[in-house]
C-alpha positions as CSV (number, residue, x, y, z in Angstrom):
1,A,-35.5,-17.4,-32.3
2,P,-35.9,-19.3,-35.5
3,L,-34.1,-17.8,-38.6
4,A,-37.7,-17.7,-40.2
5,L,-39.0,-15.2,-37.7
6,A,-35.9,-12.9,-38.5
7,P,-37.9,-10.6,-40.9
8,L,-40.9,-10.3,-38.5
9,L,-38.7,-9.5,-35.5
10,V,-36.6,-6.9,-37.5
11,V,-40.0,-5.1,-38.4
12,L,-41.2,-5.4,-34.8
13,E,-38.2,-4.0,-33.3
14,L,-38.1,-1.1,-35.8
15,V,-41.8,-0.2,-35.0
16,S,-40.9,-0.5,-31.3
17,Y,-38.0,1.9,-31.6
18,C,-39.8,4.4,-33.7
19,F,-42.8,4.6,-31.5
20,R,-40.9,4.8,-28.3
21,A,-40.0,8.2,-29.0
22,V,-43.5,9.2,-30.2
23,S,-44.9,7.9,-26.9
24,L,-42.2,9.8,-24.9
25,G,-43.4,13.1,-26.6
26,V,-47.0,12.5,-26.2
27,R,-46.5,11.6,-22.6
28,L,-44.6,14.8,-22.0
29,F,-47.1,17.0,-24.0
30,A,-50.0,15.5,-22.1
31,N,-48.5,16.0,-18.6
32,M,-47.6,19.7,-19.5
33,M,-51.0,20.4,-21.0
34,A,-52.9,18.9,-18.1
35,G,-51.0,21.0,-15.5
36,H,-51.4,24.4,-17.5
37,T,-54.9,23.6,-17.9
38,V,-55.5,23.1,-14.1
39,V,-53.6,26.2,-13.3
40,Q,-55.6,28.2,-16.0
41,I,-58.9,27.0,-14.7
42,L,-58.1,27.7,-11.1
43,S,-56.4,31.3,-12.0
44,G,-59.7,32.1,-13.7
45,F,-61.7,31.0,-10.6
46,A,-59.5,33.1,-8.5
47,W,-59.9,36.3,-10.7
48,T,-63.7,35.8,-10.6
49,M,-63.5,35.6,-6.8
50,L,-61.2,38.6,-6.6
51,S,-63.5,40.8,-9.0
52,I,-66.6,39.8,-6.9
53,G,-65.2,40.0,-3.3
54,G,-62.4,42.7,-3.5
55,I,-58.6,42.2,-2.7
56,L,-58.6,41.7,1.1
57,T,-61.5,39.2,1.5
58,I,-60.9,35.6,2.5
59,A,-63.0,34.5,-0.5
60,S,-60.2,36.1,-2.9
61,T,-57.0,35.3,-0.9
62,I,-57.7,31.5,-0.5
63,P,-57.9,30.8,-4.3
64,F,-54.8,32.9,-4.9
65,G,-52.7,30.9,-2.3
66,I,-53.9,27.7,-3.9
67,V,-53.0,29.0,-7.5
68,F,-49.5,29.9,-6.1
69,A,-49.1,26.5,-4.4
70,L,-50.1,24.7,-7.6
71,T,-47.6,26.8,-9.6
72,G,-44.9,25.4,-7.2
73,L,-46.3,22.0,-7.7
74,E,-46.2,22.3,-11.4
75,I,-42.6,23.4,-11.4
76,G,-41.8,20.2,-9.5
77,V,-43.8,18.1,-11.7
78,A,-42.0,19.7,-14.7
79,C,-38.5,19.0,-13.2
80,L,-39.7,15.3,-12.5
81,Q,-41.0,15.0,-16.0
82,A,-37.7,16.4,-17.5
83,Y,-35.7,14.0,-15.4
84,V,-37.9,11.0,-16.4
85,F,-37.8,12.2,-20.1
86,T,-34.0,12.5,-20.1
87,I,-33.5,9.2,-18.4
88,L,-35.9,7.3,-20.8
89,T,-34.1,9.1,-23.8
90,C,-30.8,8.0,-22.7
91,I,-32.0,4.4,-22.3
92,S,-33.4,4.4,-25.7
93,L,-30.3,5.7,-27.1
94,N,-28.2,3.3,-25.3
95,D,-30.4,0.5,-26.6
96,A,-30.2,1.7,-30.2
97,I,-26.3,2.0,-30.0
98,T,-25.5,-1.1,-28.0
99,L,-26.7,-4.3,-29.6
100,H,-26.2,-6.5,-26.5
């Protein structure tokens, strides 16, 4: 790059590195909030079905089974998000420490 563009490139790279951490945090928060919201809505539905139909009816046991399955899925997604967040953080730190 030409030397005249150096000040502009420094500013662009600095902004890029600063917003990378912000974007990782927002992504992790959004994924966690979406999963928690879905489980909360389905748990409320399952509780309503339980209070209307009783404990041993099919209308109450199926929603609880779905909530338990989604909780397991949520744990898997949380592990995957933690892995991705860790890898991207390591890549960012490596880029910040190593110049080339």
